[in-house]
N, C-alpha and C positions, 0 to 999 in steps of 0.2 A: 504494500500500499504506499502511495506517495505522501509527501508532506501535506499537499493541498487537500487530498482526500481525508487525511487523518484530522486536519484542522476542522473540516466540515463535520466530521463525526463528533468531535468534541462539542461543537455548537448545538448538537441535537438536544432537545429537551427530554424530560422523562417520558412525556407523552409520545414523542417521536420514537424513542426506544421501544415503548410499549406497543406501538403500531408495528414496528419492524419485528418485534418478538411475538407477534400474535399467534404464531404456530409453536412458540417455545412452551414447554411445559413448566409450570411452577415458577415463573420469573417474578421476583419481588422488587419493590422499590429500592430496597437496600442493595440488591445485587446490581441494579441499573446504576445506582450512585457509585458503587465500587468500581464498576466497569468504566464509567466516565473518569473517575479519579486516576485509574491506572493509565488510561489513554493520555490524559493530560500530563501525567508525570513523564511519559515516554517522549513527548514532543515539547516539553517545557523549554529545552535549549535548542530546539530545531530552528535553524536560520538558513536563509539562502545566501551563500557566499560566492561572489564573483571571483573567479580565478584570475590572478594578475597576468596580463598579457605582456610577454617579453619578446618582441620581434628579434632581438639580438641573439636569442637562443637558437632560432632557426638558422640565422646566418653563421653562428659559431659552428653548427653541425656541417657546414659546407666547406669549412677551411681545411685544406689538406696539409698545411705546414704549421709547425708550432715548436715549442720547447718544453722539455721536462726539467722541473726544478726539484733539487734535493735539498731539504732544509740544512742550513749551516755549511753548504758546499761552496767551493770557490769557483765553480764552473757549472753552467747549465748545458743542456744537450739538445741539439736540433733533432726533429723527427719529421717524417712525412707519413701520411696514411697509407695503409695497404690498398690494393685495388679491389679487395673484397673485405667484408667485415664492416665495423662501425667506427665512429669517431670516439675519442676518449671522453669519459664522464667528468663531471665537475667535482672538485674537492680532492682531498688527500686520499691516497690509496696505498695500501701495504705492498711492498715489493718483495718478491721471492725469486730466487735462482734455484732451479731444480738440481738435484744431484747429477742428473744426466743433462749437461749444459746445452746439448743440441735439441733437447725436447722431443726426441724421436722415439724413445723407447718407453714402454709402460714402466711406471715406478716399481721398485722391487717389493713394495708393500701395497696391499690393496686398500688400506684405510687412509691414503693421502687425501686431504681435502684442503685446497688453497683458499676456500671461503671468500671468494671475491677479490683476491689479491691479483696484482699485475705480475705476470711471469716473464722474466727476461731470459731469452735463449739465444744461442749463436746460430748463424746460418750454416747449413751444411748437413750432410748425412741423410736427409729426407726432405720432402717437399714442404713448402710453406703451409699448404693446406693441412698436412699431417701434423705439423707442429701446433697449429691453431686448434685442430680437433682434439689433440691430446690434452692441451691446456684446458679446453672447455670440459673435457671428460672428468677432470679433477676439480671442477667447480672454480676455476680461475675467473677473474673478472675481466680479463683481457690479456693480450700478449704483446711483448716488445721483442721484435726480431732484430738482432744486431748483425749488420752486414759484415762480410769478410774483406771488404775493401773500404778505403777512406772516402766514401761517397754515400749519399742517400739514394736508395733504390727501392721503389714501391714493390712489396711482395705481391706476386700474382697467384691466383688460385689454380691455374692450369686448366680451367674450363675451356673447352673447345680445342685443346691440344692433346690432353690425355682422355681417351675414350672411356676410361674407368671412372672419370669424375662427372657426376651428374649435377644438373642445376639445383636440384633439391638439396644435395649435400652442401653446396656452396651457400645456398639460402639459409641453411641451418645456423650459419654464422652471421646472419644479417645484423644482429644486435650485439655482436661480440667485438669489442674494440681491438683493432690491430694497427700497430704503428711500427716504424723501423728506424734504427739508428745507423750511423756510420760506425765502422769498426773501432775508431778511436774512443768511443764511449764505453766500450766493454770494460776496460781496466778500471775506470772510475766506478762503475756499477759493482764490479766484482770485489774490489778492495773495500769499498764502503759497506757492502752487504755483509761480507764475511767478518770484517772488523766489528760491526754491530752485533752480528750473530754471536761472536765470541764474548762480547760484553753483555749479552742478554738484552740487547736493544733492538727494537723493531725499526726497519728502514721504511720510510714513507716517501712518496713522490707526488708532485702535482703535474698533471699533463695539461698544458695551456695552449690552445690553438691561437695563432697570431694572424692578424690581418695586416698585410704589407702594402705600403703605398709607394708611389714613385720615389725613387731615391734609396730604396731598400730599408726604409723605416718601418718596423713591424711592432705591433702592440696588441695586447688582449682586447677583446670586445667587452667582456663583462667587468663591472666595477669590482666585484670581489676578487677577480683574478688579477686585476691591476695592482692590488695591494700585496700580492705575494712577492717576497724577496727573491730576485732571480739568482743572485750570487752574493757572497760576502766579500767585501773589498778591504775591510780593516777591522780592528778590534783591540782588545786588551789581553795581554799575556801576563799572568800573575805568577811570579817565580817564588816558590817557597823552598828554603834550604834549611837543613838542620845540622848542627854540629855541636862541639863541646861547649860553645858559648851560648847555645840556645837556638831558637828558630828565628829566621829572618824572612820577611815578605816584602817584595818589591813588584811594582807593576810597570809595564812598558807597552807602548803602542806596537802593533804589527800591521803590516800591509800584506796582502795575500798574493799568491801566484794567480795567473789567469788560466792555469791548467791544473788538473788534479781533482781530488775527490772531496769528501766531507771532512770538516775539521772535527777532531775528537773533543766533543763538548760535554760528554756524559760523566765526567769525573776527572780527577787529576791523572796526569800522564808523566811518567818518569823521564828524565832528561839525561843524555849521555853525549859525549864528544866524539866526533868522527875521527877515524884513523885511516888514511891521512886526513888532516883537518880541513883541507879544501874540498874533499869529497870528489875529486876529479879522477879517481881510480877506484877499483873495488875495495870496499872497506875491509880492513883486517879483522878477521873473526866473523865476517858476514857470509851470507849464503852465495855470494858470487863465487866462492871457492867450491861450491857444490854443483855437480853436473846433472843432478836429477831434474827432470822436467815433468810438467803435468801432461799426462798422456792425451787428455782431451783437447787442451788449448795450446800446448807447446810452451807455455810460460815457465820461467824458472821458478822452482819451488823454494821458498825461504827455508833455511835450515832450522830445525827445531832447537839446535844447539847454538844458533846465532845469538850473540850477546846483545844485539840490537833489536831483537824480535819484540814488536809491540811498543817500542820506545820512540820518543822524539829525539832527533839527532841534530846536533849543532855543527854547522859547516861555515867556513869563512867564504866571503865573496871573493871571486877572482880565480884565475887559472883555467877555467872552462865555463861552458854555458850552464845556466841554471837547470835546464832540463836534464843535462848530463849528470849533474850532482844528484838530482832527485831520483834518477834511475838507479844510480849506485846505492843510494840510501834505501830505496824501495826493494832492490834485489837482496839487501841485507836483512829484509824482513821487518824494517822499521815502520812506524805508523805515520810519522810526519817529519818534515824537514824545517829546521830553524836556521835561516841564513843571517849571518852577522854582516852588516854593511861596513864599509871602511871610510876613514877620513871624516867621520861625523857629517855625512851628507844628508840632505833631506831625503826621506824615503820615497820610493816609487814602487809600484806593483811589479812583481817578478814575471817576466815573459819567457817563452820558450820557442823552439823551432820544431817544425814537423820534419821527419815523422816521430822523433824521439818524444816530444811532449805529448803526443797522442797516446802513448803507452804508459804514461805516468798516472797511476791511480791514487797516489797519496797526495795530500796537500802540502804546499810549501808556504812559509811566511818569512818575511824579512824584518829585522829589527835594527835599530841604530847602533853605531859603534859604541856609544855609551852603554846601551843595554848589553852589548856583547862583552864589554869589560866586566860587568857584574856577573854575567854567565860564566866567563872564564874564571873569575875569582871563586865562585861557589863550587864549580866543577873541580877545580884544582884542590880545594879544601876537602871535597868528598872523596877524592882518590878513586879507588876501585869500587866504592859503594854506589851502585846504580840506583839505590832507593833514597839517597840523601837529598836529591833535588827533584822537585816536581813542578809541573806547569798546570795552570788552569786557564783554559781558553774561553774567552767571552767574546763572541762575534758581535760587532755593531750592527744594529738594524737600519742604519742609514749610511750615507756615504760622506758625511761632512768631514770626518777626520781624514779619510783618504783624499778627499778633494783638497783639503788644506795642505797636506804634505805634498801632493803632486803640484799644486800651485807654486809652492816654495821651490820645488825642484826645477820648475820651468821658468822661474822669475829671472829676468835679466838684471842682475845686481850691478849697481854702479861701481865704477872703479874709484870714484871720488869719495873719500871717507865721510865728508859731511852729508852728501846725498845718500850714501849707504846707511848712515845712522837714521836719517829721515825715513828711508824705506823700511828699516827694521822696526822702528818705533811705530810706524803706521800699521805694519802687520801685527805687532803686539796688541795694539788697540783693537784692531779688527777681530783677532782671534779671541781676545778677552771678552768682547761683546758676544761673540758666538757662543763661548762657553757659558756665559751667564744665561743664555737662552736654552741651556741644556743640550747643546750640540758642540761639535768641534772636539779638540784634544788639548789637554793640559801639557802633554809632552811637546807639542808643537810650540807652545808658548815658551817652555823651558829651552827648547832648541834655539829659538829666536834670541832669547836672553844670552845664551852662550855666545852666539855670533856677535851680539852687541858688546859683550864683555871684552872680546878680543880687540875691539876698536876703542872703547872708552876706558878700558882697564879698571872697570868697576868690579868689585868682588861680590858675585851673586851665587857663590857656591852653595848657599843655604837654600836655594830654591827647591821646593819639594815637588817632584814629578809624580808622586803617588796620588791616589784618590780621585782619579778621573774615570 
């Protein structure tokens, strides 16, 4: 019975009910009243609600290109839709990587249930259609197929080519999201997923379709998707060291690499120094010395005996490219790279070159030379005790600190001392105003004061760079 009919029924009088119940046996006034009360209680909250019309949802479903965002990651990942299947749903979704990374074989156990998770698999060993059907069989919410080349290529169903593939079989995946990555995204997904798995943390992703305009500018259509952080550009690195004189805590800014995976934000991570310190060759005691490889992917397996396994590793800037340092640290089984800048320069984000940077799955951050001096001091005091120094990584949710550092790095500083002083004082005022607004960086201000000290010979060594 509809709402309208039910409301009409409630308006009936006792006489109306008596007339309707003329053939009922033994109907009393009390029973009619009780019936009316029951009906009234059932529709007391019944209202007609108009569903919100969002035309952008229909347009979103037609967008073939987008990006996948991993929370607290230094890099996002391009995708395109498959030629069959559906577009990605709105919101965060759990990521799973099957034990069979190609997604071609039935799992070894029969009770696997991915419960709506997105499944990431590598291209190869079977058809795209088989991978998608296997994922759906185990209740996945969709599938990410990672290409074996550094390019985006839309997966095809094989309909019209393979006579064993029917239209009905392909249509069974009509509402099943299917997207594809280039091969350089695999290492980021794999390292992030397995590091989180080891830590007992679930990996989530946002799949955001993008509308691109002339000039290559792409942006989400939905307001809620515009609010998602695409990547982390800077943050705070809190260093805690313990020794005979007690515990010491210092905080420093970091800027991130534009390649790599998710920052370790779910708890403290131990810190160790690289050997060699510049990280330009295989680390001593790391898994570069092990020849065992993953049978499925061909990737070098970190040695379980590696003393760098799961740690943050400090390397000095210089001697080779950043991506080469990161690969050596990654191959040693480490979780992240901390690069120490030289000559107290203004920080800039760390870049890499293809193809090496494409296969770096761990994140890198860079800190100032002043921060590096403190790291060297506490690591030297710790000696061989790898548990003595820990880091806590706090990603910034904006770009104001990174913007400030990069602006300083690209500023054309005057060679005239008087004009240089004016430049520095102007920047100090600007950054101080920004910090009072709850943005920017305290360490940027301290850096500017250090530069000013060299010119004016003022003693400002007491400036506190903590607490931002």
